[in-house]
Each structure stands twice: as C-alpha cells, then as structure tokens.
C-alpha positions in Angstrom: 156.6 52.6 121.6 154.5 49.4 121.3 151.7 51.1 123.2 151.5 53.9 120.6 151.6 51.5 117.7 148.7 49.6 119.3 146.7 52.8 119.7 147.3 53.7 116.1 146.2 50.2 114.9 143.0 50.5 116.9 142.2 53.9 115.5 142.7 52.7 111.9 140.5 49.7 112.6 137.8 52.0 114.0 137.9 54.2 110.8 137.3 51.2 108.6 134.5 49.9 110.8 132.6 53.2 110.5 133.4 53.9 106.9 129.8 53.4 105.7 128.4 55.6 108.5 130.7 58.4 107.3 129.6 58.1 103.6 125.9 57.4 104.1 123.7 60.0 105.9 121.9 58.7 109.0 118.3 57.7 108.5 115.7 58.7 111.1 114.4 55.9 113.2 110.9 56.1 111.9 111.8 56.9 108.3 110.6 54.4 105.7 112.0 54.4 102.2 109.2 55.0 99.7 108.0 52.3 97.5 108.8 52.9 93.9 106.2 53.3 91.1 104.2 56.2 92.6 104.3 59.9 92.1 104.6 60.4 95.9 107.5 58.0 96.0 109.4 59.7 93.2 108.8 63.1 94.8 110.0 61.9 98.2 113.1 60.2 96.7 114.0 63.4 94.7 114.1 65.3 98.0 116.7 62.9 99.2 118.9 63.1 96.1 118.4 66.5 94.5 118.8 70.1 95.4 115.4 71.3 96.7 113.5 73.6 94.3 112.4 75.8 97.2 114.8 77.4 99.7 114.0 78.8 103.1 115.2 82.2 104.2 117.1 80.7 107.1 119.0 78.4 104.7 121.3 81.1 103.4 123.1 84.1 104.8 121.1 87.3 104.8 122.9 90.3 103.2 120.7 92.7 105.3 119.3 91.9 108.8 115.6 91.9 109.3 114.0 94.6 111.4 112.9 93.7 114.9 109.2 92.8 115.2 108.6 94.3 118.6 105.2 94.3 120.3 105.0 98.1 119.8 105.6 97.8 116.0 103.3 94.8 115.7 100.5 96.8 117.2 100.7 99.2 114.3 102.0 97.1 111.4 100.0 94.0 111.1 98.1 92.1 108.4 94.6 93.0 109.4 95.1 96.8 109.6 92.6 98.7 107.4 93.6 101.6 105.3 92.2 105.1 105.5 89.0 105.7 103.5 89.1 108.8 101.2 85.6 109.9 100.2 86.7 112.3 97.5 89.8 111.8 95.5 90.6 113.9 92.4 93.4 114.4 89.9 93.5 116.6 86.8 92.8 114.0 84.2 89.8 112.4 86.1 86.3 113.5 85.1 84.7 112.0 88.2 85.7 112.0 91.9 86.9 108.7 93.2 86.7 107.2 96.7 88.3 104.2 98.3 90.9 102.9 100.7 94.6 103.8 100.5 97.7 102.1 101.7 100.4 103.4 104.1 103.3 101.3 103.0 105.7 104.3 102.9 105.2 104.8 106.6 106.3 101.2 107.1 109.3 101.8 104.9 110.3 105.0 106.7 109.8 103.7 110.3 110.7 100.0 110.0 112.8 99.3 106.9 114.8 102.5 106.5 116.5 102.3 110.0 118.0 99.0 109.0 119.1 100.2 105.6 120.8 103.5 106.4 123.6 102.1 108.5 124.4 99.7 105.6 124.1 102.2 102.8 127.8 102.7 102.3 128.2 98.9 101.9 125.4 98.7 99.4 127.1 101.4 97.3 130.3 99.4 97.0 128.8 96.4 95.3 127.3 96.0 91.8 123.9 97.5 91.2 122.3 94.2 90.5 123.7 92.8 93.7 122.3 95.8 95.7 118.9 95.2 94.1 119.1 91.6 95.0 119.8 92.4 98.6 116.9 94.9 98.7 114.5 92.5 97.0 115.1 89.7 99.5 115.1 92.1 102.4 111.8 93.7 101.5 110.1 90.4 100.7 111.1 88.7 104.0 110.4 91.8 106.1 106.8 92.0 104.7 106.3 88.4 105.5 107.6 88.9 109.0 105.1 91.7 109.7 102.2 90.9 107.4 102.3 87.1 106.9 103.5 84.8 104.2 101.0 86.2 101.7 101.3 90.0 102.0 99.3 90.6 98.8 97.2 93.8 98.7 95.3 94.7 95.6 96.7 98.0 94.4 99.5 98.3 96.9 102.9 99.7 96.3 105.7 100.8 98.6 105.5 104.6 97.8 101.6 104.6 98.0 101.2 106.0 94.5 98.2 103.9 93.5 94.8 105.5 93.6 92.3 104.6 96.3 90.7 101.1 95.8 87.1 100.4 96.4 86.1 97.7 98.9 84.4 95.8 96.0 87.4 95.7 93.7 89.2 92.9 95.5 89.1 91.1 98.8 92.3 92.7 99.9 91.8 96.2 98.5 90.9 97.7 101.9 94.2 96.7 103.7 96.6 99.4 104.9 99.8 97.4 104.2 100.8 95.0 101.4 101.7 95.0 97.7 100.4 93.5 94.6 102.6 91.8 92.0 103.9 95.0 90.2 104.0 96.9 93.5 106.4 94.3 94.9 108.3 94.0 91.7 108.9 97.7 91.6 109.6 98.0 95.3 113.4 97.3 95.3 113.9 99.8 92.4 111.8 102.4 94.3 113.9 102.0 97.4 117.2 102.0 95.5 116.3 105.4 94.0 115.3 106.7 97.4 118.6 105.6 98.8 120.6 107.1 95.9 121.7 103.7 94.6 120.0 104.3 91.3 119.7 107.4 89.2 116.1 108.4 88.4 117.2 110.0 85.1 118.9 106.9 83.8 117.6 103.6 82.3 118.7 101.7 85.4 115.7 103.1 87.3 113.1 102.4 84.6 111.1 100.0 86.7 110.6 102.6 89.5 108.0 105.2 89.5 110.7 107.9 89.5 112.4 106.5 86.4 109.2 105.8 84.7 108.1 109.4 85.3 111.3 110.7 83.8 110.8 108.5 80.7 107.2 109.6 80.2 108.2 113.2 80.4 111.0 112.8 77.9 109.6 110.2 75.4 106.3 111.2 73.7 105.8 107.5 72.7 105.5 106.4 76.3 102.7 107.5 78.7 101.3 106.6 82.1 97.8 105.2 81.9 97.3 102.6 84.5 94.8 104.4 86.7 91.1 104.0 87.3 88.8 105.1 84.5 91.7 105.2 82.1 93.5 108.0 84.0 97.1 108.3 84.8 98.2 106.6 88.1 100.9 108.9 89.5 103.5 106.9 87.5 102.9 103.9 89.7 104.3 100.9 87.8 101.7 98.5 86.5 102.5 95.3 84.6 101.5 97.0 81.4 104.0 99.9 82.1 106.9 97.5 82.6 106.3 96.1 79.1 107.0 99.6 77.8 110.4 100.1 79.3 113.7 98.3 79.9 115.5 95.8 77.6 114.0 92.5 76.5 116.5 89.8 77.5 114.6 86.7 76.2 111.1 85.3 75.9 109.6 81.9 76.8 106.7 80.7 74.7 103.4 79.7 76.3 103.7 76.1 77.5 107.5 76.2 77.1 110.5 76.0 79.4 113.6 78.2 79.4 116.8 76.6 78.0 120.1 76.6 79.7 121.3 79.2 77.2 118.4 81.5 78.1 119.0 81.0 81.8 122.7 82.1 81.3 121.4 85.4 79.9 119.5 86.3 83.1 120.6 87.9 86.4 119.2 89.1 89.7 117.0 92.2 89.2 115.5 91.0 85.9 111.7 91.1 85.9 109.5 88.3 84.7 106.3 89.5 82.8 103.3 87.8 81.4 99.9 89.4 80.7 98.4 90.5 84.0 101.1 89.3 86.3 104.9 89.6 87.1 107.7 88.5 89.4 111.4 89.2 89.9 114.6 87.1 89.8 116.9 87.0 92.8 120.3 85.4 93.5 120.8 82.9 96.3 123.8 80.7 96.8 125.0 81.4 93.3 121.7 80.3 91.8 118.8 82.3 90.4 115.4 82.1 92.1 112.0 83.6 91.5 109.8 85.7 93.8 106.4 87.2 93.4 103.5 88.7 95.4 100.3 86.8 94.6 100.0 84.2 91.9 100.5 80.5 92.2 104.2 80.0 91.3 105.8 81.1 94.6 102.7 80.4 96.7 102.2 76.8 95.4 101.3 74.5 98.2 101.3 77.5 100.6 105.1 77.6 100.7 105.7 81.3 99.8 109.4 80.6 99.4 111.9 81.5 96.6 111.5 79.0 93.8 114.4 77.9 91.6 114.2 80.1 88.6 114.4 77.5 85.7 111.5 75.5 87.1 109.6 78.6 88.3 109.8 80.1 84.8 108.4 77.0 83.2 105.5 77.1 85.7 105.0 80.8 85.1 104.9 80.3 81.3 102.5 77.3 81.5 99.6 79.2 79.9 101.0 82.5 78.7 104.1 83.8 76.9 106.7 85.2 79.4 109.1 88.1 78.8 112.3 88.6 80.8 113.3 92.3 80.9 116.1 94.3 82.4 116.9 97.9 83.2 119.9 97.4 85.4 123.5 97.4 84.1 124.7 94.0 83.2 126.7 92.2 85.8 130.4 92.7 85.5 131.5 89.1 84.8 131.5 86.7 82.0 132.1 83.6 84.1 128.8 83.3 86.1 127.0 84.8 89.0 129.1 87.0 91.3 128.9 86.5 95.0 129.1 89.3 97.5 
C-alpha cells in the first residue's frame, strides 16, 4: 500500500514540476523573440498570438478530395499549354470576323474534375446549396492550383469555354489553353452546380452562371448580354459587369472603408464580391468566412495565393473602390451563425 502511495506522490510532484511546459508552447531552439517597436516585430508577434489571416489548404478538412495529378494527366494539363488558334470566328451580332486563342477548360472539367464529383453527387445534394457551392469553390480553386500553379489566371478564361477567342496582344496570358480570369473563376462553381443538377438554371439561384444569366436575358428585356469583343454578346459568359445586373445586393463597402461586424453577419459562402473591373467570392472554412479570387492583389499578396480571412480581405479589396456583396443563392437555413457540414 505504501508503495502505491509513494508512486502517486511522485506522479503529482511531476505534474507540478512540468506545469509551465504544459501551459506554454515550446520555443524552437533558434527562435528569438522579436524586439518591440518595429513593424516586423509586431507582425511576427501577432503570428504567435492571433489567428492567421491566411489559411493553407492542408490546414482544414477537404469536403471533396483532389484529383490525382498523374504523369499522364500532367503531360496534357499543365500551365504552359497553349490554346488552339482560330483564324476566323463569327457570330450573328459581329460585323467583323475575329481571330484568337481559345481555352479548353471544359475538357479539364470533364476528364479530371467530373470523375471526382460524380461519386459524391448524392452527398452534395443532401446539404444546403450554399454549402455545396462552398465545397465546389474550394475544390475548383485548389484543383486548378494543383495542375496549373498557384496563379492559374488566364485572361478571358472560363470553365465552360464561352468566352470569345483572345488575341495574343490582349494580355500576357491570353494564349493559354487552361486557366480562368476573375469572373471566370467566380462563376465556375455556379456553372458546375448547374451542370451537376444542384442548381436550377431557370431560377434566381443560378443567376451567376451562364445558364442562369441566359435565362434571365431571354425573359427580362431590361437585361442583356454585351460583354464580348467589339460590343458584341459573349455567349452569356459572365463578366464582372454582368454580375452587377443580377442577384441581390447584400451590402456595400465604401471606397477606403472596412466592413463592420454587422455587415459581416449578413454574408455567407457563395456571395460574390464586386468592384469595378474585378471580383472574388466568399468561402467558409472552419466556421469562418474567407475570400478567394483569380488574379488581383488581395489573395495573391506576397505570393501566398491562399484563402484570406474575409473581413480583412474585404477591407483590402475596398481600399480604392466601392465594393458590392451580392447573392443569388438561397439564404442559409440558420439564424445562429455559419452551419458546418
């Protein structure tokens, strides 16, 4: 009996002796606490004490697994692939024939992304629509990074290849076969959701897709498609200017302003973020809202290309221009905060 009491006393003493090591995280051997009074010191100290503003894709559970980047796939789908050149492109409302390079993103969708999505389609149908959009947005973004690099920006690129051919002189990335510009990426999860039957192309919920936008244009004489070259239509491909025309305005952030907590509480995953000439989309990660974009300096700041915490990202996005938050999806079915799935 005395033996067991002695062991117990030793154990208790050991706990008290290591109390501080249990409460204070271990410091690396070569780590030096920053000196106070400098911007670098304040930034480094904030990384130790606050939630990081950026989050890596390996730091949270993926709702959808990434496609395999096999050598065979990589030989076809890679960042330097050049698109097909079309010498004579015509459409009814064009007075002149166009030429240029076209994307082949839909081939990548059908052969790489779709095989991962189809086995999980039933599960996507059981969750709320904003949650399904959230899963698709993160999946598409990370999959494009996996195959085409952190910056997969392509001038005039969209996932259903609706945009007209782009000339080699229009932008340094306009000849690429794969990649999406800001509105091409922003519309991508809505496009895919319609293709998978998760959204109805004849309802407001699909307004940020080319399918939903086409339906709206055909049934509302006040709204038309005019984002193509030389003022022509653009096969209902969603441009930033088109996204201003549809959906519900949730809130606005003035130029140089920051969103309030009350404004943030109004937002949800799947809301799009618009300013003149550029856009992004909100996603949900670990019960927090984050911001994603293709191109632009908000997500790609310091070459990080990672989801950026929404409140700080929106302040950055609105630094020089007024920002509008718009929605076409049904509102999340909760009054108590973000729903996990």
